[in-house]
C-alpha positions in Angstrom: 0.0 0.0 0.0 1.0 3.6 -0.6 2.0 5.9 2.3 0.7 9.4 1.6 3.5 12.0 1.7 1.8 13.8 4.6 1.3 10.7 6.7 3.5 8.0 8.1 0.9 5.3 8.5 -0.8 3.2 5.8 -4.2 4.4 4.5 -7.2 2.2 5.1 -7.9 -1.0 3.2 -10.0 1.0 0.8 -6.9 1.6 -1.3 -6.0 -1.9 -2.2 -4.4 -2.1 -5.6 -1.9 0.6 -4.9 1.8 0.5 -4.4 4.6 2.6 -3.0 7.4 3.2 -5.6 10.5 1.5 -4.4 12.6 4.6 -5.0 11.5 8.2 -5.1 11.8 10.0 -8.4 12.4 13.6 -9.1 8.9 14.5 -7.8 9.4 12.5 -4.6 7.2 9.6 -3.4 4.0 9.4 -5.3 0.8 7.4 -5.0 0.5 4.9 -7.8 -1.6 2.0 -8.9 -0.1 -1.4 -8.4 -0.2 -2.2 -12.1 -0.5 1.2 -13.7 0.1 4.9 -13.6 0.4 7.4 -10.8 -2.9 8.4 -9.1 -2.4 12.0 -10.3 -2.2 10.8 -13.9 -5.5 8.9 -13.5 -7.3 11.8 -11.9 -6.0 14.2 -14.5 -7.3 11.9 -17.3 -10.7 11.6 -15.5 -10.9 15.4 -15.3 -10.0 15.8 -18.9 -12.6 13.3 -20.0 -15.3 15.0 -17.8 -14.4 18.4 -19.5 -14.7 16.8 -23.0 -17.8 14.8 -22.1 -19.7 16.8 -19.5 -23.0 14.9 -19.9 -21.7 11.4 -19.4 -22.8 9.6 -16.2 -20.0 8.5 -13.9 -19.9 4.8 -15.0 -19.7 5.8 -18.7 -17.1 8.4 -17.9 -14.9 5.8 -16.1 -15.5 3.3 -19.0 -14.3 6.0 -21.5 -11.2 6.6 -19.4 -10.6 2.9 -19.1 -10.9 2.4 -22.9 -8.6 5.3 -23.6 -5.9 4.5 -21.0 -6.1 0.7 -20.7 -6.4 1.1 -16.9 -9.0 -1.4 -15.5 -12.2 0.1 -14.1 -11.5 -1.3 -10.6 -8.2 0.6 -10.6 -9.8 3.8 -11.8 -12.2 3.4 -8.9 -9.3 2.9 -6.5 -7.7 6.1 -7.8 -10.9 8.1 -7.4 -11.2 6.8 -3.8 -7.6 7.6 -3.0 -8.1 11.1 -4.4 -11.3 11.6 -2.4 -9.3 10.7 0.8 -6.1 12.8 -0.1 -7.2 15.5 -2.6 -4.6 18.0 -1.5 -1.8 15.6 -2.1 -3.0 14.5 -5.5 -4.0 18.0 -6.7 -0.5 19.2 -5.7 1.1 16.5 -7.9 -1.2 17.5 -10.8 -0.3 21.2 -10.3 3.4 20.3 -10.2 3.1 18.2 -13.4 1.2 21.0 -15.2 3.8 23.6 -14.2 6.6 21.3 -15.5 4.8 20.8 -18.8 4.2 24.5 -19.1 7.9 25.2 -18.4 9.0 22.7 -21.0 6.6 24.1 -23.6 7.9 27.6 -23.0 11.5 26.5 -23.3 10.7 24.7 -26.5 9.0 27.8 -27.9 12.0 30.0 -26.9 14.4 27.6 -28.7 12.2 27.6 -31.8 12.1 31.4 -31.9 15.9 31.6 -31.4 16.7 29.2 -34.1 14.1 30.5 -36.5 16.0 33.7 -36.6 
């Protein structure tokens, strides 16, 4: 089971299907599915699907995300439950990823402009 960054004890049994990465990466220790992506990636995908398909009911939305990502429905549900228990942690990871992507995009644009002359 994953240990949230802000806690030292394991979360409840509601989060089965999760793992703790054996080594922390550049973003530190992150909540992740046992056989899939980090929780923040799943939540961001669900939010993106909801934005694109605002009228889908929840089961259809999760099916859409499952079809697009290859992540099993039960693991998507695990990710949603984890986010519901630790929203600040997951939202901070999403914000950090968004900022890193924005920075990389800006750097790429600066390179393009410099080299374009």
